[in-house]
N, C-alpha and C positions, 0 to 999 in steps of 0.2 A: 542395492541403496536410493533408487528411485523407485517410487509404489505409482501407482494409479488410484486416482478418485472415480475418476469419469470420463470415457473420452475415449481414442484410437493409440495404442500403443505406437504406431508408425508414426506418428507426429516426435514423440520422445527419441525412436530412432535415429530420425531423421536430423537431429540435432548433435547427435555424438561427435564430438574432434571439432565442433564448428565455431565460428567467431560472434560474439554478441556484441552489441552497443548497449549500454546500462544508461536508462533515463531515468533521473529523478526526481519525481512531480512533488514539490513542497507546498502545503497552503498553510496557512491560518482560519481556524474560525474561532470567534469570541466563546463559543460553544466552551472551548476548552478551559474557561476559566471561571466556571461552574465549580463551586467547593464540592471535591469529592467525585466529580465525575471521570476521571482521569490520571494515571499515574506515569504518563509517559512524558517525564519530565521533573523538574525542580518547581514545586507549588511557588506561584507567584511570577515564576518566569518561562510556563509550559511553552509559552509562544516562541520563545527562543528554540526548544527541540529542534524543530527543521532546519533553524539556521546552523544548528551543530550538527547535526547530523551529515549535512551536505559537505560542512567542512571536516570533519573527521573521513566521510568514504574519501572523499579527494585528494587531502593531503595529509591524513593519522593525525591531523592535532587539530585542536578548537582554537580559535581566535575570537569568537564574540564574547566570551566567556573563560574561567580557568579552567575549567574541567568539562568534561564530554557529560550530557545528561544521561542521568539514573534516575530510576524509580525512588520514593522515599525508603522503600526496604534495600536499595543499595544494588538492584538489579541493572546491570549497564545496557546501553541502548544497543539495541540489534546491528547498529551502523558497524560494531567491532566486527562479527561475522561479515558482512559485505565488505569491509575495508580488507579483511585478512584473505578472503578468495579473489581479491583485486592484486593484491601482493603476490600472491602462489600462483595463479594464471590471470595476468591482466587481461580486463573485457577492451575488446577493439577501441573503444573510447567510453569515457565516463564523463555524463554532460547532466547539468543540473538546470532543473524548469522553477521557475518563482512562478508560481497560481496565486500569491497571494503572501506575500511573505512581510513581516514586521522590519524584520532586521536582514538584510541581505548580506549572505553568505561571504566571507573574503576566500576566495579560491582561486587565485591566480594560476593559470597555466590550464585552466579547465573553462570549457564554453558555459556561459550563464547564459540562457535565453529569459528575456522578460517579455511579457506579453498586457502588461498594463490592466493589470488584475488585482483590486485591493483584496485585501483581506475581508471574510464575510464575519457577519453580526450572529450572536446567539441565535440558533434556530428556536426559542423559547419565545423570542419576541420576533420572530420573523428573519431571515438570514440577510434580506433584502441583498440579492445578486439577481443579474440577468444573466438568466440562465442561458438561455438561447444566445445570445453574444459569446460565453463561455466555450459552451458546445460546440457554437462556428467557428471559434479560434482553434480548437482542438481537431476540429475537421481539417481547416488549412495548414496547423502545425503536420498531420499524419499527411497530408497531402503531398507537402513542398518536402518532409523531411527526407534525405539523403544518406546514405553510409554503406561502404563496404562492406560491412559486417554482413554475417549470415543471418543473422536475427536480431530483435530488437526486444529487450526487455524495460519493461517499465514497470518501475517501484513506484512506491510512494511514502513521505512521512507527515503526516495529517492528526495531531493530538485530540483527541475527542471525535476521532473520524468512523468509531464505528458505531455511536451513538449517533452523528448523521445520517450512516449509510443506513440504517437500521429506519429511520424516519422515512427517510427516502423510500424505500422498497414498501413499507407500510402504506405511503400516500399513493404509490404508483398501483395498488392494490395486490401483492405481492403476502403470500402467507408465509411469515418470516420469526412470527414470535417462539423466541426460546431458541432461536438459529444463529444467532451471533455472536461471536466471539469478543473478548476484551481485554485488554492487557494488564487486569486484577487476574489472582486468582481466586478470590472471591469478590464476585462483580457486585456495585452497588447498583443494583436493579431497580431498586426505589428511584436512586436519582436519575437513572437514565429514561426510566419509564414515565416519571413525572415530566419531565423535559420533551421527549419525545411526544406524551399527550398533549403536554402544551404548543407545542410545533404543530400536530395535526391537529388544534383544533382553530387554529388561523388559516386553513384552507378550507375552500368549498368542493362538496362532488362536481358542481355543474363547472369548476373553472378548468381551463386548457392543462396540459400536462406541463407546459414550459411557467405558466402561472404558479402551478403547485411547488414546481423546483426552484421557484424566484424566493420560495418561504421557507424551505424545509432541507435544501442541497449545503453542499460546500461545494467551493471552485474544481476539487482536485477530482471528482466524481463526475461533473460535465464533460471538464478538459479529457479526460481520460476516455468516456464514454465516444467522445468525437474524435481523438487521434486515433484508436483501435479500427474505427470505423473506416477510414481512408487508409492507414498506414498498413493494414493486413490486406490491401488489394495487391499490393507489390512484395512484401515481405511476409516472414512468421512475425506475431507480435505475442510476446509472453508478460502476461499481467503477473509482476511479482507480489504477492499479498496474500492476506486471507480473507474473512469474509468482508472487507472494504473491498477489496476488487473484486470480487465475486458479485457484489453490489453495483458495480461499475457496469458491469455484464448487463445487469437486470436492465439500468438505466437505457445504455445501448439500445437492448432489446424493443424497450419500452418507446422507444423515441424511431421504430420502424428501419433502423441503420440499415444500410444497403453494405454490411463486411463480406468480407471471405471467411466464411464458417472453418473453412480447414485451414487456415491458416490463424487461429486464435488458439491461445493456450492460457493457463493460467499454473502459477509454482507457488508451493505452499510450504509451512513446514508441517515437523511431525507434532508441533505441540499444539500448531490447530485442530488438527485432524482427529487429535485424540480427546481435545479438550470437552469434557462432559455437557458443561452448559451451552455448546453451540454443536451445529451441524451445517459445516460447509457443504457438504455433497445433497441436502437438500434443497439449499438455496439456488445450488447450479440446475437442478433438475426442476426448476420452475422456468427456465430458461426455454425459447421454442426451438432452440437448435442445441447438440451437443457439443460443448466445449472441451479442449484436451487437457484436464488437467490432473497434474502429478503433487507428490510431495515427495520431500526428501527425508529419508531412513537416518535423520541425525540426531545425536544427542550429546549432552556434557556428562554423561557417564562416568568418564574416563579423567575428567579434568581434576587438576590439581587448586583449581580456585574457586572459591565456595560461593561468591555473590553467581558465576555462571552455573552451579549447581541448580540456582532458583529455576532457569527454565524450565528443569525436569520437573519441578515439580507445579508447573501452570501460570509462573510470573511471566507475563512481556509475550510470549510467544511468538512473536512475527512483527515485521515493520523493516523499513530503510531494503526491502529489497529481500531479505534475510534468506527464504526458502527458494528464492527464483537463484540467488547468489551459488549457493551451497549445490542446487540443481547443476548449474552450469558447471561449478567445480567437479560434481562426480563427472557431468560427461566429456570433462576433459583430463580424466584421469587421476584425480586428487580423491583420497581415503578421508574419514573421518579423523584418523589421530592425526594427520599431518594438517588440517584444517583448524584442530584443539589445539595443536602446538604452536600456529603462527597467531590466533586472538590471544593467546595468554602471552604472547609477548608485549599486550597492552597492558599488563598489570606489574 
């Protein structure tokens, strides 16, 4: 039920029947407001998506709007998947990181970490962030974070994040054209490429790495790159996500981060791996080390809920740690049918 993309099978074997702390890193980049660039939420309200995702994963309800975030086609947020796993096999802890939100989620009884980070501007005009400071905040948090669980799952909710992630990797010199996934089945390539090219036009080859990242990155990528660097020295850290989280590894790689390579993994969904418009393995193969990356062989083939079937048709694919959550569930004895039935309770 869990299949390898790249890395060492021993990594996954050591996580069987083990507890995990689940961290959800949320940020808003104004890139998400470019018309047609993302469907990760309700048009005009996409900045609320990470807030709503946090509320639903933690409480099973949303408070900052009347209903959960869904795409214009009616595909519900993958937060439903992560919440279902938590209901069936609770994470050791479920905590939220504010990495630049516009609206603070209402999640009583759950830890919410604030780092005094503001939402970033749209990359086509310059993100306008202090990338070194955000990276250092990730380093510090990873160094100081304490948990009694066996390992850490780091997830994200950052609308338009695949666009900023691709811009970052290209700015850093990686060959990632045609390798990035999207929440769309039919990717709006023209809009994304125009935005990325405008962003890249703002940087100069002679600029240092942080100066480039100031302009083209988002907060989540930088913070996560710092976090895995220090947190992996003491515990296994699993990045739960698709090509966005793969690019966080590339950022850490480019910054020369001194991390424990054997303790770093990435878990994603079958939908990302089978996406014909992207190739997460080719992204990961550009690292100077071999991470331990796997995907959950899970689908909604047997669901009775039509909107969920859209995942199998290539919509949404990943987010809010869905792939990592499913792998965690499989590692702790869950099966696909049990997960589907729990998710269907939300409808």
